[in-house]
N, C-alpha and C positions, 0 to 999 in steps of 0.2 A: 507136682512140680514136674511132671511126664510132657507137658506143654513146651516147658522149657527146651527140648529136645528139637523142636521143630526149626532150628533156624535163628540167627542172630536177628537183633529188633536194630535198624536204624533209624536214628532221628537227624533232623538239621539243627545245629547248633550256630543258634544266633552267634554267639561270641567269637567263632572261626569260620562263621559262614561256608561250613562245609556239612555236610551228610556223615554221622559218625554212628559205630556201632555204638550203643547201649553198653555199657558196661555199669553196674552199678556199684558205692561202695564195698557195702555189706549185704549181698547176696545171700538168701533170697528177698532182704527187705531195702524196698525203696521211701526214699525222700522226696515227695511232689510238695511243692508250693507253688501258689496261683493268688496272684491280686483280686482282692474281690472287692464289692461295690462301696464306694462314699454315699451313706445312707440319708442322701437330704432331698431324694427325689423319687419317682419312679424309674423300674428298671427300663429301657428300651431295649429295641430288638438286636442296635448293635451289642451289648453287654451281652445278651442272650447267646448270639453266636460264640462270644469269647469264653462262656461258661462251658459250650454244647462241645466247645472244640478239646478242653481240657476233661470234661467229660468222658467224651471218647478215648483220650490216653489214660486217663484212670482205668477206666473198664478193660481196657487191652492189656494193659500191664497186670491186672490181677487175671484176666483170661491166659494169659501165660504163665500163671503160676505164682506172682511175686505178691508178697505181703508188704501193700503202699500203705504209707503215711500220707494221708493228703492233709495239708493245711491250707484254708483260704479264709482270709483275714476280714472282718468286717471295720472300715475305717468311720470312725465316729468321733474326732476331733483331728483337725491340722490341717485338713485340706482347705487352704486359701481360696478364695474366688480368682480363678485367673490362673490358678496353677504357680504361682508366685510367692514371695514370700511379704509381699502388701496386699494390703486389704482386710476382709471380712471372712471369719471362718465361713464356708457352704454351710453347714450345719446352725452354724448361732443365726446366720442371714435368714435360712427356711424359718427356723424358730420365732423371729421376730416376724416377718410376713405372716404366719400362721397363728403370729400369739399364743405360741406354746411354748414350756419348756423343752432345752436343747433336746435330753432325753424321750420326751416324749415325740419327736421329731425322729431319732435316732431306733426307736423301738417300731411307731409306724411303719418306718419303709424298709425296716430290717423285716418284718413281717411279712411286707408285702413282694420283698425279693423272694424271700423262701416259698411264698405261695407262688409266684411265678416259675420259680425254678421245680417244682413239684410237677407244676402244668406241663411244663418240657419233659419229665420225668429224668432231670439232672440230679445223680445221685447227691448226697450229703457229703460233707468232707469227713474226715476223722476227729480233726479240730477245728472249731471257728473262731477263732481270737480278737478281741476287740482290743482296738488302740489303747481306750481308757483303761482297761482292764490289765495294761502292761506300761503303766508310768513308769513302775521300780526299775523294769529293765532298760527302758529306753534314756532315763537320767544315768543308770551306770553307765551304759555305752554312750553317753555324751561326755563322759568321766573319761573313760577311756582314749576318747578321741581328742581330747585336751591333752592329757597325758603323753600321748605319742606327738605332740607336736602340731596335729593338723587340725585343732579347733581353738578358737579365741574368743573369747568372753568380750560384750561389747551394749554397757547400759541393759544390763539384764538378759539379752539374748545371746545367743552364741552360735558361731559361725563355722562353717568348714572352708578350710582355706586350700581353695582346689588348684590355684598355681603352684603351690607348695608342693603341695599333694603329687601334681604332675610332673615336678622335677625327676620324681624317684619312680613314679608307677604311670600305668599308659591309661590314664583319663580320657575316653571319648573310645576305647577299645571297641566296647559293646555295640554302640551307634556307628561308628566309623566318622566322629566329629575327630577334628584336629585342633588341639588348644590354641594355637595360634590365630586359626579362622574364627575359632569362638570368641576370641579377645574383641578380632577386628569386628565382628558383628555383634555385639553386645552394644544394647543400649544406654543412650545418657544414664548416669550413675545418679544423678539428682535427686535429691531427697532420701537416697539411701547410705547416708554418711557412715554410718557403721559398718559397712560393708572394707573391707580392705580392697576385694576385687569384684566386678560386675559377676565374676563366673559363681563366686562363692554363694552358700546356700545356708540357710538358717537349719539347723538339728535341735534347736531350742528355741523358742519366741517370747520375748517381754510381752507381759498381757497388759493394756491398757487398762484405767478403771472400768471403762463401760464394758470390757470384754466379756462375754458370759462364761467360757468355757476356760478354765485356769486353775492350775495345782501350785503347790508349793515346791521349791527346786532349790539349788545351792547358788543359784542366779537370781532367784526372787520369783514371785509370781508369773508362771508362764503356761506355754502347751506345747509339746513335741513338733518339732518338723514335719510333715508330712513324710519325705522319704524315710526319717528312720524307724516309723514303726514295723515298716516289713520285714528291715534287718534285724529290729530287736526280736519280732516273732518268729521270725523264720529261724534264726539260730536260735532259740531257746529250743522249739520242740525237735528239729531235725540236726541240731549239734552244726557248730562252725563253719563246716564243709557239707554239703548234701548236693543229691541228686540232680534234681531238674527242677526250675523256679519258672514259672510260664504266667503270661499279661497276653493284654491285646499290645499289637505294632506301637499303639501312639506311647505306651508307657517306657519305650526302649529308651528316648531321653525326654528328660532327665531324671526320671523316676527308676530306673533300672541302674541307669550308668551312676545315681548316687549311692545306691545302694552297695554296690559292688567297692565304692570308693571308703562309705563308712566303714564297710566290714574290715575291710584292707586297714585302713587306720586304727581300727578299735581292737582288731584280733591279729592281724599279722598275717592275712590270706586270704584269698578270694574264696567267697561261700559257694558258689554254684561251679556245677561241673557242665551242666549243659542249660543252655538259655533257648526256650521257646515260646516265640511272639504267633499267635494268631493276626490274620489280617484284617481290614475292614469291611462293612458291609456298605453298598452301594445301594441308589434308589435310581431307575432307569439311568444308570453312570454316573450319578452326582453323588458325593459322599451324603451320607446320613446324618443329617443335623437339625435341631429344633429352628437355627436360623434358617434354612431352607426350607422347612415347614414341611419335611418329607422323614421327619422322624417317627417312626411308629410305636407306640406302645403295645405293650401284649393284648390288651383289651381292644385297642381298635382295630389291630388285625384280627383277631377272632370274631368280633363283629362283624368287619367290615366300613365302620365309621368313621373315615378318614376320605378326604376329595381325591385322593390316591389309587382306591382301593374300589375294584368294582364289587367282591364281595367279600364274606368274611371267610379265614381259612381254620381248619384245626390245627391245635397245637402241634399233634404228631405230623401234618402236612408240613409245616413250617419246619420242624427237627429233619424229618428226611430231605427236604432243598437246601438244607445247609449242610447236610453229610454230604449232598453229592458234588461237592465244591470240597476242593482239599484246601485244608485249613490255613495254609500259607498264600494261597490266591483270594484275590478279591471277590467275592460275590456281589454279583449284582442282580439286588431285587426287580421283580417286574410282575406284573398279574400273568402275563404268558407263562412265565420259569413258574410260578406258584401254580397255576391251574396245572402245568405239566406234571407238577410233581405231586400233586394230589391224584391223576390219574394213574402215574407211575407206582404210587404207595396201595391204592385201589387193588392194583393190577397184583403186587405184591403179598398183600394179607390176603387176597382168593387162593392164592396158587397156597398159603399156607395154611388156611381152611381145606383147601382139595387135599394137601399131602396127609394130614390127618384122616381123610377117609380110605386113603387108598391101600387095596389092599394086592400082595406079592402075587404076581401073575402063575399060570401055571406054566407056562412054557419061558419062563423068567430067562435072560440073557445074561450070562455070566460076566462078558464086557461092559455090564453097563455097573458092577461094582468098582471096578476099575475106573472107570468115569467119575464116579461119584467121589472117590479119592483124589482125583485129579483136581475137580470144582475146590475141595477141601483146602487142598496144597494152594491152589493159585488165590484161595480168599485170604489163607494165613501169610504167603508171600507178599500179599499186596499191602494189609495191614503191618507187615515188619519193614514194608518201605516207607518208613515216616510217616505211617496212619494215611494210606492211599486208601480212604473210604469210596472216592469214585469208582476206583478198579475194583474194588473190593464189591460194590453195588453192582456193577457192570455184570460180575461172574454169580451175585447173585441172581439175576435176570435169565443167566443162562440156566440156572437150577430151575427158575420159574416156566421156562421153556421146557425141560425134561419133564416136570411134574406133569404140566398140562398135557403135552404127548403121551405119558404113561396112562393120566388119567381117562385118554381119550382112545387108548389101545393102540397108539402106535409105536410105543415103546413097551418093552416087557422087562418091568422091575422086580428082582426079585425080593427076600424078606431082607437081606442084607442090607442091599442097596436102599432100602425104603427106609430102613433102621438109620445108618448114618446118614441119610440126605435129612432126614429128622433133626438128628441130633447137629449137622451141620446148620441149618437153615436156626433152627431156636437159637442157637449159640450168637451166632452173624446177627441176625434179625434184632431179635429181644435183649440177649446178653450182652453185646457190643456195640451195636447202631442205637441202643435202648430205646428202639421204637415200640409202640403197644397198639393194639387192636384199638379202633375207636369206639368200641364196645369196652375192651379193659377202661381207658382213657376216662371216657363217661362215668365209668363206677366210681372214679378215684373222687368221693364226694370231699376228701380233707382239700384236696386242691381246689376242686370246683368251688368250694364255699368262701374258700379265702377269695379267690376271684369274683365270686357273685357280692362278698360283702364291700370290695373296693366298689362296683355300681352302687350297691346301696349308700354308701360315703358319697359317690359324685351326685347321686341322686338329692339326698339330703344337702349338700350344700346349693345344689339347684336351688329348691327351695327355697331356704335361708334367703337367698339373695331375690327370691320371688323371680325365679326365669324357670316358671311352669310348663313351659315349652321343651324345656331339655330335660327338666324333671321327667315329663311324659316319654320322651323321646328314648332317657332309659330304659324305662319301664317297658315301653312297647318293643324293644330291641331284646331284651332279656326274654320276653314271651315268644319272639320268634324263634327264640333259640331254645325253648322247652321251658322255661326258667318263671314261674309265677311268684310275684311279690305280695305280699298280705302285709299291710297297714293296722299294728295294733298298739294300744296303749303302754307297751313293753319296748315298744321297738319295732322294725321293719322284721319278718322271718320271709324266708323262700322254701321252694317246693319244686321238684320236677312238674309238669304239667302232665 
């Protein structure tokens, strides 16, 4: 707990729109919840940025000495197409298109998500609950919301009464939306006769006969609303009030706004003390989206197999690129920015190697001991200032300059300075920023195998549709990266060249 004495941590609280000192409810314990993926498709680079942001928070809290329970969910039911209360479940739709069971889709894309997280060195959460694994808790929460007078049943569905809730509570407080403006801007309610107001949202949805994913409830067969799962699971594992809730900025409204309303209605008080939101990733100034044709998958980024990419980039280069921008700022992806990050990371890692070989100078300058301590303090101060990783990284490059000067004999470092510099660099570069040397990253065959298996699957699909050019292209791209495929009777295997 000694690190906790190095000054307070300040975080920007979305709810208050202020930078506030972080004071946990039950120190040294911290409860952290982050909205995880809906596992109906491959994770994209924008998702990677969000999870890297909260990986940085998780790592920094642990570095400070806190005991963190980090909960990150898997959405495997209830997230409807278009993020509204009508339409098909995203997972059920993908299952129909791929002619698989919904839970096969869930497992396939959950595995893929985990492979990508390992590739980018994102730490696993303490608990990773699924929506389908917590149906009882969600049904019980719906009951409490109905009992409080803020939920109503209509034809087997249960809706949250937003206007009634807003009479006593600040609906819209998190996102800055005003209830009157929301009502004015809502679409026509035709086809939504069950709702008393167009602002109301489903907390339990009746399942039609053809719906694949449904469960029994007091209101008939159905499935939980998308917003409900996070309210039920976060409070189950972190308590009715917990420290930090994070997610992408796109979830602020309606998802997180609805989470607050559900918890207040069910349990009588707000669930979260500090709300944090990571900003979006853009590409050449435009929002990253599949419809824009600029939504890179991690596989495309690593191989360079995308029309907007000049070359492939390593996972650690991508992670370093992301951490050079503050989490609350928009991050713009470009080939020039990536190549600059690649060179910067090479310089940083080269200095780490040089530092390990440094020997104390016989004519050591005692003033350098204090210089190294000043560097450490500035790194610590930057991270305590709302996780200001760009400033911290700038300080690390001051350390790189010092290391190279010592190696060239221009600065005389003693044993104490070298040891403290090693401690600082190892802690900040590897433990906090979560970077790895490219050799260490390449040696992680667990993560690599997951990625290669995705390529093998893509190649098999190409072969099945007789697109042999695409099949050969996958094989050749892997060969260029030093991965050799071998087709056998049992299936396709791989090995390093």
